[in-house]
Structure formats: structure tokens, C-alpha cells
C-alpha positions in Angstrom: -17.0 -17.2 7.5 -19.1 -18.5 4.9 -20.9 -21.2 6.8 -22.1 -18.3 9.3 -23.0 -16.3 6.9 -25.4 -18.8 5.3 -26.7 -19.4 9.3 -26.7 -15.5 10.1 -29.3 -14.7 6.7 -31.6 -17.9 7.3 -32.0 -16.7 11.1 -35.1 -15.2 10.2 -38.3 -16.9 10.1 -39.4 -15.1 7.1 -37.5 -13.3 3.6 -38.3 -9.6 3.5 -40.5 -8.6 0.9 -38.2 -5.4 0.2 -37.1 -6.4 -3.6 -33.6 -4.9 -3.1 -32.8 -6.0 -0.1 -33.8 -9.8 -0.9 -31.3 -9.2 -3.8 -28.6 -8.7 -1.9 -29.6 -11.5 0.4 -29.4 -14.0 -2.1 -26.5 -12.1 -3.8 -24.6 -13.0 -0.9 -26.0 -16.4 -0.1 -24.6 -17.2 -3.6 -20.9 -16.0 -2.8 -20.7 -17.9 0.2 -22.3 -21.1 -1.4 -19.8 -20.4 -4.3 -16.9 -20.4 -1.7 -17.8 -23.3 0.1 -17.8 -25.3 -3.2 -21.5 -25.6 -2.9 -22.3 -25.1 -6.7 -25.1 -26.3 -7.2 -26.7 -24.1 -4.4 -24.9 -21.4 -5.3 -26.5 -21.5 -8.8 -30.2 -21.5 -7.1 -29.5 -18.8 -5.3 -28.0 -16.6 -7.6 -30.7 -17.5 -10.4 -33.5 -16.6 -8.5 -31.8 -13.2 -7.7 -30.8 -12.8 -11.5 -34.7 -13.5 -12.4 -35.6 -10.6 -9.8 -33.2 -8.6 -11.5 -34.5 -9.1 -15.4 -38.0 -7.8 -14.0 -36.6 -4.5 -12.4 -33.1 -3.2 -12.3 -32.4 -2.8 -8.6 -29.2 -1.0 -7.2 -28.3 -4.6 -5.7 -28.3 -6.3 -9.2 -24.7 -5.1 -9.8 -23.8 -7.5 -6.6 -25.5 -10.4 -8.3 -23.3 -9.8 -11.2 -19.9 -9.9 -9.0 -21.5 -13.0 -7.2 -21.5 -14.7 -10.7 -18.0 -13.9 -11.3 -17.0 -15.5 -7.9 -18.8 -18.7 -8.7 -17.3 -18.8 -12.0 -13.9 -18.2 -10.3 -14.2 -20.8 -7.9 -14.9 -22.9 -11.1 -12.1 -22.3 -12.3 -14.4 -21.1 -15.7 -11.9 -17.5 -16.1 -13.6 -16.2 -18.9 -17.0 -16.5 -17.5 -15.5 -14.8 -15.0 -14.3 -12.1 -16.4 -17.0 -11.4 -18.4 -18.9 -11.2 -15.2 -16.8 -8.7 -12.8 -16.3 -6.4 -16.0 -20.0 -6.1 -16.5 -20.4 -5.7 -12.7 -17.7 -2.6 -13.3 -20.2 -1.3 -16.1 -23.2 -1.7 -13.7 -21.6 0.0 -11.1 -20.4 3.2 -13.7 -24.2 3.5 -14.9 -25.0 3.6 -11.0 -22.3 5.6 -9.7 -21.8 3.0 -6.8 -18.1 3.5 -6.3 -17.7 0.4 -3.7 -18.9 -1.9 -6.3 -16.6 -0.7 -9.0 -13.6 -1.1 -6.8 -14.5 -4.5 -6.0 -14.9 -5.7 -9.3 -11.8 -3.6 -10.5 -10.3 -6.1 -7.7 -11.5 -9.2 -9.1 -10.4 -8.7 -12.2 -7.3 -8.0 -11.1 -7.4 -11.3 -9.6 -8.3 -13.2 -12.9 -5.4 -12.2 -14.6 -3.7 -13.5 -11.7 -5.1 -16.4 -12.0 -4.1 -16.5 -15.9 -0.4 -15.6 -15.0 -1.0 -12.0 -17.2 0.8 -10.7 -14.2 1.6 -7.0 -16.1 -2.2 -6.8 -16.2 -2.8 -8.4 -12.8 -1.0 -5.4 -11.3 -2.4 -2.9 -13.5 -6.3 -3.8 -12.2 -5.3 -4.3 -9.0 -3.6 -1.1 -8.6 -6.4 0.6 -10.2 -8.7 -1.2 -7.4 -6.2 -0.4 -4.6 -6.0 3.5 -5.5 -10.4 3.6 -5.7 -10.7 1.5 -2.4 -8.1 4.1 -0.6 -10.0 7.1 -2.3 -13.4 5.3 -0.7 -11.4 4.6 2.8 -12.4 0.9 2.1 -9.8 -0.6 4.5 -10.9 -3.8 3.5 -10.5 -3.6 -0.3 -7.4 -1.9 0.2 -5.6 -4.8 2.6 -7.1 -7.2 -0.2 -5.8 -5.1 -2.8 -2.2 -4.9 -1.0 -1.9 -8.8 -0.7 -3.1 -9.3 -4.2 -0.4 -7.4 -5.9 1.8 -9.1 -2.7 0.8 -12.3 -5.0 1.4 -10.8 -8.3 5.2 -10.0 -7.2 5.9 -13.1 -5.6 4.9 -14.9 -9.3 7.0 -11.9 -10.9 10.1 -12.9 -8.8 10.0 -10.0 -6.8 10.5 -11.9 -2.9 11.3 -8.7 -1.8 8.7 -7.2 -2.1 6.0 -9.6 -2.3 7.1 -10.2 1.4 6.9 -6.3 2.4 2.9 -6.2 0.9 1.9 -9.7 2.0 2.9 -9.1 5.8 1.3 -5.1 5.3 -1.9 -7.2 4.0 -1.8 -9.5 6.6 -1.4 -7.1 9.4 -4.0 -5.1 8.5 -6.9 -8.2 7.6 -5.7 -9.2 11.1 -6.5 -5.7 12.5 -9.8 -5.8 10.7 -10.8 -9.4 11.7 -10.7 -10.4 8.1 -9.8 -14.1 8.2 -9.6 -14.7 4.9 -7.4 -12.3 4.1 -5.4 -13.1 6.9 -4.8 -16.6 6.2 -4.5 -15.8 2.1 -1.5 -13.5 3.0 0.3 -15.6 5.8 0.1 -18.3 2.8 1.9 -15.5 0.5 4.5 -14.9 3.2 5.2 -18.4 3.6 5.8 -18.8 -0.2 8.2 -16.5 -0.2 10.0 -17.7 3.0 9.8 -21.0 1.0 12.0 -19.4 -1.9 14.5 -18.2 0.2 15.0 -21.9 1.5 13.4 -20.9 5.0 11.4 -24.1 4.8 10.9 -23.9 8.7 9.7 -20.3 8.5 7.4 -21.5 5.3 5.8 -24.7 7.0 4.8 -22.3 10.3 3.1 -19.7 8.0 1.1 -22.7 6.2 0.1 -24.3 9.4 -1.0 -21.2 10.8 -3.1 -20.6 7.6 -4.7 -23.8 7.5 -6.1 -23.4 11.3 -7.6 -20.1 9.9 -8.4 -21.7 6.5 -10.7 -24.2 8.5 -12.7 -21.8 10.5 -13.9 -20.4 7.1 -14.6 -23.7 6.0 -13.2 -22.1 2.5 -12.5 -25.2 0.2 -10.3 -22.7 -1.6 -8.3 -21.4 1.3 -8.2 -25.1 2.9 -6.9 -26.7 -0.8 -4.3 -23.9 -1.1 -2.7 -24.3 2.3 -2.7 -28.5 1.5 -0.8 -27.9 -1.7 1.6 -25.6 0.1 2.4 -27.4 2.7 2.5 -30.6 0.5 5.2 -28.9 -1.3 7.5 -27.6 1.3 7.2 -31.1 2.7 8.8 -32.7 0.0 11.5 -29.8 -0.4 12.1 -30.5 3.3 12.4 -34.1 2.9 9.4 -34.9 5.0 7.9 -37.3 2.5 5.2 -39.2 4.5 4.0 -35.7 5.4 4.0 -34.6 1.9 1.7 -37.7 1.1 -0.9 -36.8 3.7 -0.8 -32.9 2.6 -1.4 -34.1 -1.0 -3.8 -36.4 -0.5 -6.3 -34.1 1.5 -5.4 -31.0 -1.5 -6.0 -33.5 -4.1 -9.7 -35.1 -2.2 -10.8 -31.6 -2.8 -10.0 -31.5 -6.6 -11.6 -34.2 -7.2 -14.9 -33.6 -5.2 -14.8 -30.2 -7.5 -14.0 -31.7 -10.2 -11.3 -29.5 -10.8 -8.4 -30.8 -13.1 -6.1 -27.6 -12.5 -6.1 -28.2 -8.7 -5.8 -31.9 -9.0 -2.0 -31.6 -11.1 -0.6 -30.1 -8.6 -0.3 -32.7 -5.4 0.0 -35.6 -8.8 3.3 -33.4 -9.3 4.1 -33.5 -5.8 3.6 -37.5 -5.7 5.8 -37.6 -8.7 8.6 -35.8 -6.3 8.0 -38.4 -3.8 8.6 -40.9 -6.3 11.7 -39.3 -7.4 13.2 -38.8 -3.9 12.8 -42.7 -3.5 14.6 -43.8 -6.2 11.4 -44.4 -7.9 12.5 -43.0 -11.5 10.1 -44.6 -13.7 7.2 -43.7 -11.5 8.2 -40.0 -11.3 9.4 -40.0 -15.4 5.6 -40.8 -15.5 3.7 -38.5 -13.6 5.9 -35.3 -14.4 5.5 -36.1 -18.4 1.6 -36.2 -17.2 1.6 -32.9 -15.7 3.9 -31.8 -18.4 1.6 -32.3 -20.9 -1.9 -32.2 -19.7 -3.9 -29.5 -21.8 -5.0 -28.3 -18.1 -1.9 -27.3 -16.7 -0.3 -24.0 -16.6 3.1 -22.1 -17.5 4.5 -22.8 -13.9 3.2 -26.1 -13.3 4.7 -27.0 -17.0 8.3 -25.5 -16.1 8.1 -27.1 -12.7 7.4 -30.3 -14.2 10.3 -30.2 -16.9 12.9 -28.8 -14.5 11.8 -32.1 -12.2 12.6 -34.2 -15.5 16.0 -32.8 -16.2 17.1 -33.2 -12.3 15.9 -36.4 -12.5 17.3 -37.5 -16.0 20.6 -36.0 -14.4 20.7 -38.3 -11.4 20.3 -41.1 -13.3 23.0 -40.5 -15.7 21.0 -39.9 -19.0 22.8 -36.7 -20.2 21.4 -36.3 -23.0 17.8 -36.4 -22.0 18.6 -34.2 -19.1 20.6 -31.5 -21.9 16.8 -31.5 -23.6 14.4 -31.2 -20.5 16.6 -28.5 -19.0 15.9 -26.4 -22.9 12.8 -27.6 -22.7 12.4 -25.8 -19.1 13.9 -22.6 -20.0 12.0 -22.4 -23.4 8.8 -22.5 -21.2 9.9 -19.5 -18.4 11.1 -17.4 -21.1 8.2 -18.0 -23.1 6.0 -16.4 -19.5 9.1 -13.9 -20.0 8.4 -12.4 -23.5 4.5 -12.2 -22.4 5.5 -9.0 -19.9 5.2 -5.6 -21.1 6.9 -3.5 -18.5 10.5 -3.3 -17.4 9.3 -3.4 -14.0 7.8 -6.7 -14.3 10.6 -8.5 -16.6 13.9 -7.2 -14.0 12.6 -9.3 -11.6 11.2 -12.3 -13.2 14.9 -13.9 -14.1 14.7 -14.7 -10.4 12.1 -17.5 -11.1 14.7 -19.5 -13.3 18.2 -18.6 -11.5 17.7 -22.2 -9.7 17.4 -23.5 -13.6 20.2 -21.6 -15.6 22.1 -22.6 -12.1 21.5 -26.2 -12.4 22.2 -26.4 -16.4 25.4 -24.4 -15.9 27.0 -27.1 -13.1 25.5 -29.7 -15.8 26.9 -28.5 -18.2 30.8 -27.8 -17.1 30.5 -31.4 -15.0 30.0 -32.6 -18.7 33.0 -30.8 -20.0 31.3 -28.3 -22.2 32.8 -25.5 -20.3 32.0 -22.9 -23.7 28.3 -24.2 -23.9 27.9 -23.2 -20.3 29.7 -19.8 -21.1 27.0 -19.6 -23.1 24.4 -19.8 -21.6 25.2 -18.3 -18.3 25.9 -15.6 -21.1 22.3 -15.4 -22.1 21.0 -15.3 -18.6 22.5 -11.6 -18.3 21.2 -8.1 -18.4 18.3 -9.6 -20.6 16.1 -6.1 -19.8 19.1 -4.2 -20.6 19.5 -5.8 -24.0 16.0 -5.5 -25.3 15.6 -2.3 -24.4 18.6 -1.2 -26.4 18.0 -3.6 -29.5 20.8 -6.2 -28.9 20.3 -10.1 -29.8 19.6 -11.6 -27.0 17.8 -14.9 -28.6 20.3 -17.4 -31.5 18.6 -20.1 -33.7 15.4 -22.2 -31.6 15.2 -19.5 -28.6 18.2 -20.9 -27.2 21.4 -18.3 -26.9 22.9 -16.6 -29.8 26.7 -17.3 -30.6 28.9 -16.1 -28.6 32.7 -15.4 -29.3 34.1 -14.2 -25.6 37.6 -13.9 -27.4 36.5 -11.4 -30.1 35.0 -9.0 -27.9 37.8 -9.2 -25.4 40.1 -8.1 -28.3 37.8 -5.2 -28.9 37.6 -4.3 -25.3 41.5 -4.4 -25.5 41.7 -5.8 -22.2 40.9 -9.3 -19.8 37.1 -9.7 -19.3 36.6 -11.5 -15.8 32.8 -13.1 -16.5 31.7 -14.2 -12.8 28.7 -17.0 -12.0 27.8 -17.9 -8.3 26.3 -21.0 -7.7 24.4 -22.1 -5.0 26.4 -25.7 -4.6 29.7 -24.0 -7.0 30.6 -20.3 -7.9 32.6 -20.1 -11.7 35.1 -17.7 -13.1 35.7 -17.3 -16.7 38.9 -15.2 -17.3 38.5 -14.6 -21.3 41.7 -12.6 -23.0 42.1 -12.3 -26.8 43.8 -15.8 -26.9 42.1 -18.2 -24.8 39.3 -18.6 -22.5 39.8 -20.6 -18.9 37.6 -21.3 -16.5 38.1 -21.2 -12.6 36.0 -23.1 -10.0 35.2 -21.1 -7.2 33.3 -21.6 -4.0 29.5 -21.3 -3.3 28.1 -18.2 -3.7 26.7 -17.8 -0.4 30.4 -18.0 1.2 31.6 -14.8 -1.6 28.4 -13.2 -1.0 29.0 -12.9 3.1 32.7 -11.8 2.5 31.5 -9.0 0.5 29.4 -8.0 2.6 31.5 -7.8 5.7 34.0 -5.8 3.5 31.8 -3.7 2.2 31.1 -2.6 5.2 34.3 -2.3 6.2 35.3 -0.1 3.8 32.9 2.6 4.7 34.0 2.7 8.3 37.5 2.3 8.7 41.0 2.5 7.1 40.9 -1.2 5.7 44.7 -1.0 4.0 46.1 0.1 7.5 44.2 -2.5 9.0 45.0 -4.8 6.3 41.7 -6.7 6.3 41.5 -10.1 6.1 38.3 -10.4 3.9 39.5 -7.7 1.5 43.0 -10.1 1.0 40.7 -13.1 1.0 38.1 -11.9 -1.6 41.1 -11.2 -3.9 42.6 -14.8 -3.3 39.5 -15.9 -4.0 38.3 -14.1 -7.2 41.4 -12.9 -8.7 43.9 -15.5 -7.4 42.7 -18.1 -9.6 43.2 -16.4 -12.6 46.6 -14.0 -11.4 48.7 -15.5 -14.1 46.2 -14.4 -17.1 45.7 -10.6 -15.3 48.7 -8.8 -16.1 50.1 -5.2 -15.0 48.4 -2.5 -15.8 45.9 -4.3 -17.6 42.6 -3.3 -18.8 39.8 -5.6 -16.6 36.2 -5.4 -17.7 34.3 -6.9 -14.6 30.9 -9.0 -15.2 29.9 -9.5 -11.9 26.8 -12.0 -10.3 24.9 -11.7 -7.2 26.4 -9.9 -4.4 29.4 -9.0 -6.5 27.4 -6.2 -8.1 28.0 -4.4 -4.9 31.9 -4.8 -4.0 34.1 -2.3 -6.0 37.0 -4.8 -7.4 39.6 -1.6 -7.2 39.4 -1.9 -3.4 40.4 -5.5 -3.0 43.8 -5.9 -1.3 47.0 -7.5 -2.7 49.7 -8.9 -0.8 53.2 -9.8 -2.9 54.0 -11.9 -0.3 57.4 -12.5 -2.4 58.9 -8.8 -2.2 61.9 -8.0 -0.2 59.5 -6.0 1.9 55.7 -7.6 1.9 53.3 -4.8 1.2 49.7 -4.6 0.9 48.3 -2.3 -1.9 44.8 -1.8 -3.6 44.2 -3.7 -6.9 43.8 -0.4 -8.8 47.0 0.7 -8.3 47.8 -2.8 -10.6 45.3 -2.2 -12.9 42.4 -0.2 -14.9 38.9 -1.1 -13.9 35.1 -1.2 -15.5 32.0 -3.0 -14.6 29.5 -4.4 -17.7 26.7 -5.5 -17.5 27.2 -8.6 -19.7 29.3 -9.8 -22.8 26.8 -8.6 -25.8 26.2 -5.7 -23.4 29.7 -5.2 -23.5 30.6 -5.6 -26.9 27.5 -3.5 -28.8 28.1 -1.6 -31.7 28.2 2.3 -31.5 26.8 3.8 -34.6 28.2 6.9 -35.3 27.3 8.5 -38.0 28.7 12.0 -37.9 31.5 13.2 -35.8 30.6 15.1 -33.1 31.9 18.5 -30.7 32.4 17.6 -27.0 29.3 19.0 -25.2 27.8 19.4 -21.8 24.6 19.2 -20.3 25.4 20.0 -16.7 22.6 19.9 -14.4 22.5 20.4 -10.4 23.1 22.9 -7.4 19.5 22.6 -7.2 17.1 24.6 -4.5 16.4 22.0 -1.8 12.8 20.9 -2.3 12.4 20.2 1.8 14.3 19.8 4.6 15.0 16.1 3.9 17.3 17.5 0.8 19.7 19.9 1.8 21.6 22.0 -0.5 24.9 20.3 -1.2 27.7 22.9 0.2 30.4 22.3 -2.6 27.8 22.0 -5.4 28.5 25.2 -7.4 32.4 24.9 -7.0 31.7 21.2 -8.7 29.9 22.4 -11.5 31.7 25.7 -11.7 34.7 23.3 -12.2 33.3 20.6 -14.7 31.9 23.5 -16.9 35.4 24.8 -17.3 36.5 21.4 -18.8 34.2 22.5 -22.2 34.0 25.4 -24.2 31.1 28.1 -23.6 29.1 27.7 -26.7 29.0 23.9 -26.4 27.6 23.8 -22.8 24.2 23.9 -21.4 24.1 24.6 -17.5 20.6 23.9 -15.9 21.0 25.3 -12.3 19.3 26.5 -9.0 16.0 27.2 -9.5 16.5 26.0 -13.4 17.4 22.8 -12.4 14.3 20.6 -12.6 13.0 17.4 -13.8 11.3 18.5 -16.7 13.9 21.4 -17.7 16.2 18.4 -18.1 13.6 16.6 -20.6 13.0 19.6 -22.3 16.7 20.4 -22.9 17.2 17.5 -25.8 19.9 15.3 -23.5 20.1 13.2 -26.8 22.3 15.9 -28.4 25.0 16.2 -25.8 28.1 13.6 -25.6 28.5 14.7 -21.9 25.7 14.8 -18.7 27.0 15.4 -15.6 24.4 15.6 -12.7 25.3 17.2 -9.0 22.6 16.4 -6.7 21.3 14.0 -4.1 20.3 11.1 -5.5 17.9 8.4 -3.5 18.2 4.7 -4.2 14.6 2.7 -3.8 15.4 -1.2 -2.9 11.5 -2.5 -3.7 11.2 -0.5 -6.7 14.6 0.7 -7.9 12.7 2.4 -10.6 12.0 4.6 -8.6 15.0 5.7 -7.6 15.5 9.5 -8.8 17.9 12.4 -8.8 17.0 15.0 -6.7 16.8 18.3 -8.0 14.3 22.1 -7.7 11.1 21.7 -7.5 8.8 21.5 -11.0 5.4 22.5 -9.6 3.8 22.4 -6.1 3.0 18.2 -6.2 5.6 16.5 -3.7 7.7 14.4 -6.0 8.0 16.8 -8.9 11.7 17.4 -7.5 12.7 13.9 -8.7 13.7 12.4 -11.9 13.2 9.0 -11.8 14.9 6.2 -13.3 11.3 4.9 -14.8 11.7 8.1 -16.5 15.6 8.6 -17.4 15.2 5.4 -19.1 12.6 6.3 -21.6 14.4 9.5 -22.7 17.1 8.4 -25.3 20.8 9.1 -25.6 23.6 9.2 -27.5 25.9 10.5 -24.6 30.0 8.8 -24.5 29.6 9.7 -21.0 26.8 10.3 -18.2 28.4 11.0 -14.6 25.8 10.9 -11.8 27.5 12.8 -8.8 25.2 11.8 -6.0 24.8 8.7 -3.5 23.8 5.4 -4.1 23.3 6.6 -7.6 24.5 2.9 -9.1 21.3 1.1 -6.8 21.2 -0.5 -4.0 18.9 -4.0 -5.4 20.9 -6.1 -7.8 18.1 -9.0 -9.5 19.5 -12.1 -10.6 21.2 -11.7 -13.8 20.3 -7.8 -14.7 23.1 -6.7 -11.7 22.4 -3.4 -9.9 19.2 -1.7 -11.2 19.2 1.8 -10.5 20.0 5.3 -11.7 23.2 4.1 -13.5 21.0 1.2 -15.1 18.6 3.7 -16.4 21.3 5.9 -18.2 22.5 2.6 -19.7 19.0 1.5 -20.7 18.5 4.9 -22.6 21.6 4.9 -25.0 24.3 6.0 -22.5 27.7 4.3 -23.4 29.7 5.0 -20.3 28.4 5.8 -16.6 30.1 6.6 -13.7 27.9 6.0 -10.6 27.9 5.2 -7.1 28.0 2.2 -4.7 27.3 4.7 -1.7 27.4 7.9 0.5 30.1 9.9 -0.9 31.7 12.7 0.4 31.0 16.4 -1.2 34.9 17.3 -0.6 36.3 14.3 -2.1 33.8 14.3 -4.9 34.5 17.6 -6.2 38.1 16.6 -6.0 37.7 13.9 -7.9 35.5 15.2 -10.9 38.1 17.8 -11.1 40.9 15.6 -11.7 38.2 13.7 -13.9 37.7 16.2 -16.0 41.3 16.9 -16.8 41.8 13.5 -17.5 39.5 13.0 -20.1 40.0 17.0 -22.0 43.2 15.4 -22.7 41.8 12.9 -24.6 42.4 9.9 -21.5 39.0 7.1 -22.1 36.6 7.1 -19.3 38.1 4.4 -17.2 41.3 5.3 -17.7 40.6 8.7 -16.3 38.7 8.0 -13.7 41.4 5.8 -12.8 43.9 8.1 -12.6 41.2 10.6 -10.8 41.3 7.9 -7.8 44.9 7.5 -8.0 45.2 11.3 -7.1 42.9 10.9 -4.2 44.6 7.4 -2.6 47.3 9.1 -2.9 46.8 12.4 -1.2 46.7 12.8 2.5 43.1 13.7 3.4 41.3 11.3 1.0 43.3 8.3 0.8 40.6 6.1 2.5 38.7 4.2 -0.2 35.8 5.6 1.3 36.3 8.9 -0.4 37.3 7.5 -3.8 36.3 3.4 -4.3 32.3 4.9 -4.2 32.2 5.6 -8.0 32.6 3.3 -10.6 32.4 3.1 -14.4 29.7 1.1 -16.0 30.5 0.3 -19.7 28.2 -0.3 -22.2 30.7 0.0 -25.1 34.3 -1.8 -25.1 
């Protein structure tokens, strides 16, 4: 409550004689004036405090340095702000002021966030969160949580952003922190808007505006006006959008802040485009795009808006150019990210652009180009980690010979693209590539969710589940003539299709004398792949290796949550018998620990098999883990995390994770499911068997025994897994797909 700060501090007739206290008062006044964008007054107050600190260094002089950083931030002088916050950190450490240090860390993270250095922002802010938690500084803790929410929003991870933002808003409300509350409500509104919930976003923004007006903070008021303007134009409420953008522009103009002025200008461009004033929209979008003060996210949005404008006007060449320019801008932003945690969700930011561009290319009869760009968006993080080429000339997609990939794979490739308005299937054989139109992505996703739930609770074959048959007709039916009996199929799924086991689709032969419904696995052999280029990755074999096994599992229960698996020892014994004793290493019971796995030189083994519990983290997929025996007294020392797995390089022909949800729960745009299976593929495994849902201990033991029997006889991984599944399907006890369908093969090599 910045105006109230000044009222309270000026309520006494005289200033205190205590120098330390007077410096603190001046620092508070300077920060309050800065937040109110009363920059002259802020300079005056902080100048007096700085002069006093030159004479003698009081403990409160660190707050003056910090306040200078706040003032520079409000003026968008980010280099100066960073310098002040880092000086404040040094002062805090020299004076053992841990609260000041935590605050400076937090503010330093905010400057990185404003600069769109998201990895760096998370590092600074996480350090502030940990420091504030140790101190019990609740206000700093909630601010750190909220700032992390903002960072994850810009990274495209709306799910994590919403969780953090709502938690921060709740804490701010309980603490009576109005500024924090309104900031995190605004962040939550952004998530709602990105998900298409415009009404929910508008409610959040209006609540935030009410709170912002109470504080008088110009930055907060500007942010809410800007957000309301953008959501209003998206909701086709152009008059509201004009009013909000004008108010945001007034604040930006008064502050002489060009970047803040570009956002309302961009809104006016959107209004012009929707009002069919193409020339004005064109002029504005180009002005925003080319301004030296624009940032990467706004530049990208202006380029995307130009592409849409030109497409609507029938200017195909210009639209094509702007789509490519927009994608180049966002890929340049992605290239600045260092961590996989940041790269994985970032593709979500470009999903709508890729979707519109693919649709545009197909509409212009450029189906091969559409496939090339669709493929370009897939498995970027995985491919980069494996050292595969991800760019061609001029930073566009590399050349793609889909039919050659099908020839090497000796099968048919089904490449899916689920779009907002229209979905597509490319069916690729060694001889031809065919394109088929499918319903909108949300229609397919809803049907997949319904069928996936049915698979877990009922005998879908006995009930001839309509959603299973509908999915077959929708996803496979159009390409039925290209999918022959006993064919090998590689599915490259998209969006919700990552959660579907295609083997369970129900096929009805209506032309047979006695029509009968059966599972698709009875007709074909199926494997999943992340992308065409990952599937086609060339395996390097410098020497012929003997079949060797690293077997890990039957661990000691680390706590009551993860009890020991009754059939684990039997499954371990069953798998081990398929390998000579001299070519196997077994880590079991107390020896089955994460550190023992890492120390066992896993890169030497051609087969790696885990028999354990698995955990899938939806919010942070790389925190998914295999549950083993405790390494030490540390709480989580029994977890072999996906983030650790991916960094331990492998050359395994096959990794099998006999654990629940080992395939992961969270699908990122373009990357597919990210969890344990993704981590082992990223580490270099050529094939991974992992589970989509809970697995039965008894049926899994039987499945794995059959699976390794087939492998020992020379069968390929996909063929061996299919044979093992069919043995369960044809049994009396385990015929239901609940028992055999959780496990899928994820292929990195044709």
C-alpha cells in the first residue's frame, strides 16, 4: 500500500535523530515513490540516504542499494537494476543480513524474468525461495513461489504455473499482501486465457485491477489494463479492448516507457485486423515487430499476427514468410535455454503457430512441406540430447525422406497431428505417403480419455466398447488400405494420443460371415516413436557385443508408501535365467540402490531391466523416479530420478521398466510423454518398454517371462512384446487389456 507507506512515515512532525533509522525511512520512501512512478521524489529520497551512507556505513544502507534496484526496475533500466541487486547481495553477506540477501536474490531473479532469461530467473528465484524458507520469511516465500509461477508460464508450462500462482495468491491473501495477491491472480488469469477460458481470465484480471487500484502501484495497474485489453480483443469485445488499451497506454506514455507502450499499440493492431482494416493492422504490427525496444515474446506475437492477417487476405507468399519468421523468432528464444526442464514445455508456446502453419500449408496443397514442419516441431529436446540434426538450411527443417525411413523401418509409419480445427494423419509406406483429414483435436482427445478410463475398469471386448471402435474407425480407418494384415506399424502420436495404446483399438470385420470384434494387436505389430528423425537415428556399432544384462529390483521397502512387490523376486529370477551368469549383474535387496545402478557402468550392458515401483510426476516429469532401496538416511535417497537417468549415457538395445506409470503422465507439445521412458531414450537406449498405467504384479511376471523367451530366440523387441501380450490375451486369467496393455514399446531405432 504505497501511498499509505508515505502517509505513515510522514505522520510524525520531526524525523528521528538515529541515523540508521533515518536511512531506513528514506529507503522505504524511495521504494514507495518508485512503485508509484514518482521518480523525481524517489531520486530525491534515495539520494539523501546514499549521501548519509557515504559518510558512515550503517546496516540499513543495504536497503538503500536494494531500493535503487527497485527504482531502476520500475524505469525498465534492467542493467542498472541487476547491478544494484548484486551489490545489495554483497552488502548483505558482508553484514550477515540473511533477510536482505534473500530479498536481493528474489529481485535479481525478477530482472532475469523481465529480460526473458528464464533459466536464470528460475535459478535466482529458487535460491531466494530456499533462503526465505530457512528464515521463515513467509512474505518472501510467497513472492518467490509467484515469480516461479510467472517463469513457468513464459516457459509454456501452464500447469505448473497455475499451481504455483494459486498457492502464492492464497498465501498472499492470508498475509494481507495485496500486491502479491493481485500479481498472482493476474498470473493465474494468463493461464486461463492460454487455455481458452476467456471468461475465467477476465474475472481474474478484474479482481486484480480492483486490488491494484487500492495499492496505487502504477506497474500493477498497467499490467491489469494490458491483460484485460488482450483478453477482450480475443473475446471479440473490441470496445472494451480499446478502453483498456488506452488506459494502459496513458500510464506508459506518462512514464515515457516505450516497451510498455508497444503492448497497447499491439492491441490496436489486433482491433484493426478484426475490424477488417488490414492496412492499419499491417502498419501497426510492423511497427511493433521492428521497434528496438520490443522483446522476443512481443516480436513473435506481432509476426504471428501478420501471418494470420496475410493468410486472411489471401496473400499466401507473405503469409508463408511471416509464419517462418515467427517460428524462427520463437526458436531463437528456445535456443537460449540450457536445461531440459525449461526446453521441454517451451514448445507449447509455439503450438498454435505450428498448427496454423501446418493447416496453411495443407490448404495450399503443400502436404510434404506440412509434414516436414510438423516433424520439425517433434521431439526437439530428445533429438538435441541425442546429437541428431534438428535444423536444415536457414534454420528451417532439415530435409525429410519419409518413405526412406519407412523402408529402413520395414513397416508403415502413422504420423498424427492433432489440430485445433482440423487434425491430420500421414500414412507413410516405402512406396507412398498419403494424407488423411481427421476431426479436431479436442474431439479425438475426449474419445481417448473416455476409452482409456474404460480400459482400466471393464472388459472392453465383452462390452464391445463403442469408443474403442470409434477410435479405430477415426484413427486407422482412413488408412486401412495401407495397413496390411501382420504389418509392422510405427505410431508417431500427438497430444492425447500419447496416452492411448493403439493395440487396444477394437476392429470390427463387418463383412465376415460372423462379424466379430477383436483387438488391433491381433492384426499388427506396433511400436511407438517420438518423431521420424528419432525413429530413423542410425545406430553406431563399433563392435559386436554379447547379450548382457543389468538387473535391478526386488528392493527393500523404503517406507510404508512403497511396500515390497510380492512377485519381484520371482520376476528377477525369471529374467535372469535368459542370460548366462557371466554376462549378468544383479542388484537386489539392499544392493538395489540408485547409487549402485549409477556405479555399475550401465553403458556396458545390452539389456537393462528394473523390477520396482515407479512414480510419475505430472507437474515436474523429470522428477519421475524408479523406487529402489535407500542409499542413505536422506528422505529421497531411494529414488532414481528421470533427470539423473537421462545424464547416464547408455548403449542398451533394450531397457525394460517393470513399474507402474513408467511411461509418464505428462505429454508436452511435440515431445510426447515425458517420464522414465523418455529419460532412458534420452540417455541413449534404443528401445524402452514402459507402462502407461498401474500394472498387475502377477500378470507382469508372466508377460516378462514370455517376452524374454522370445528375445532369447532372436525375436525383435516389438515382435517379442506382441507375442507375450497375445499369450496373455488368449489366456483365461489375463485376457483383459488391463493386464497386458499397460506396457508399450518406445522405439528410438527402426
